C-alpha angles and dihedrals in degrees: 000000000000125000087257096055121113116269115248111252089237090056095058118120102250096202091059091051090048093051092045090050093053092043096052091048092046092052089060094061088054096044094046094087089056091053096046106039145010109300092245088077089069089061099044117033091195093068120103137281092024096039116145133214137175090291098046105032091099089072090058095041091050092054099040100044101039105030117014110107090349099083096041088050094049088050091051090049088054093045089055090051089051092054088066096038092054099033102034117186119350089244090067100086097180093055091042089056090053091050092052093049089049094052091045092053092045087054088053093047088046094052093050092048093045096049102034109025114023132352093215093075117149097185096084089055091047094051099046091044089048088056085063103037093049089075091063097052094104093053119112115267093246091050091050093048094049096046091045092048089051092050091049090045090050090050093050092047091051095048095046091042091055090051094051087057087079091064092062101050127079118274090240091061090047089053091050091052090048090050093049094048101041101026110144090230092060092045090048092050094052092046092052091050094051089049096053131094125296096275093046093050092045094051092047091049096050092045093051093048091050088053092048098046091049095048101035110028099086089054091045094050094058096048096039094047089049094048093048090051091052089048091052090050091048090050093048090053091050094246098125095042093052098252096120118098114274093244088063090060093046091051095046090045089054092049091047088051091051091050090048089055091052093050090047090053089049090053090054092052087052090055091048090051088050089236092290108197097235092045092050092046092049122027097356097083104026096097094047092048096044100040104038094093091057090050089048093053088045089055089050090053092049090053091048091051092046089052093049091047090056095240091160094162087068102031105043098060090045091046090053090050087047093051089055096038095132092049091045094047091054091040091057091055095050093046096048096041087049091053097043113025127078122231092033103043148350098324097227093147109143093007105096132072126227100263091049089048087052091052090051089052090052088050092054088045089055092047093051095043086055102038098044095062091041092052092046090050085067105029134034095232142001122281096253091043088056093049092047091051095045091054093041096052094038092221137076118296116189119225092199113127094244094047126092118275120206116243 
C-alpha cells in the first residue's frame, strides 16, 4: 500500500470520529436560528419569533453556553488535523496532490451549498483557509501551536475591540445602529423573502451569503486558520488520537469545565441585562469568544476519555455520525430548509418559537444518530464522503462495507 492509499475503516482513529460526530450535531443547534428566522434573532434573543422569556430562556442558554462557538471550533481543530492526515509532510508530493484536490472539491461543494441550499455554509471558508494552512503542515507541533494561538488571540482581540467601540460613541448613535439592524421592517422583509417561491428564496439565500462572505470572511480567516493550526499541533502531539497521558486529558477537561462555568455566568449576566444592545456588543460576548477554544479542547478530552473507558453506548453512535459528517452536515441543511423555507418546503420561516425550534433540532439529532449507524452497517462511508473521496483520489473508491474507506 502506498502512502496515498485509502485508510482501512478499522484503522480509523475512533476518538476523531466521536469528536466529529458531536461537533456536527452541535453545529446544528447553533445554526437552527438562521434556518428558522431572520439572522438578527441570533444577535438579539428578545427578537420575535425566537424571543425568550423566563419560561423559555433555557433554550437559548443551552445553545449559547454548551454549543455556540464550541462545536465549530472543535470541528476546525479536527479539520486542521485532517489536513496533515491526508496531506502528510510537504515532501510527499503524491499525498499533497490528493490534499489539493480534496480542498478544491470541498470549495466546489461549498459554493453549491452556499448559493443553492443555505447561506450559512462553512465549507467555502474551510476550503480557502485550508489552501493556506496546508503550507504549514510540515512545521513542528510547537511552532504550529504558537502561531495558531497567536492568530486566535488576534481574532479575539479584533472582535472584542470592535465591540468596545460602542462604549465610546453617543447613545443616540447606538440607538440608530440598533434601529437599523433590528428594525421590524427589515425583519419583515427577510421573512417575506424566505417565505416566497423557489426563485425568491434562492435569490435571497445567495444574496445573504454574498453579504456575509464579504463582511465576515477576513475575520473568519484569522480565527479558522489559527484553530486549524492548533488542531494540527494537537494531532502531531498525539492529543486528539488519545496517545497523550491520561493526566493531560484530566487537566484540559478541568480547564474546559472552568471556562464553561465562566461562559455560563456571562450568559446569566446577559439575561439579567435583558440582552441590552450595548452590553451584548461589548462585554456580553467576550467570555464566549475568548474561552470557546478551551471548552472545545475540554470536549475533545472528554471524548478521548470516554473512548478509553469503553463507553460504547455513547461513543459508537457519535462515531457513526462523525464518519458521515459531510453527508450529515448537508442533510441538516436540506432538512431544515425543507421545514422552514418557502418554495422548497413547508414555509414555516418565522413561525416557530425557540423551544419548538430546539425540539426540532433534537428530532434531527435523533434521526442522524439512528440513520448513520444503519447506513454504515451496509456501507463503509456516507454517500457524499464517497463522492468526495472519489474526486480527491481521482480513481474508483468502493463504498462496499468490506472495501477500504478513506480517512
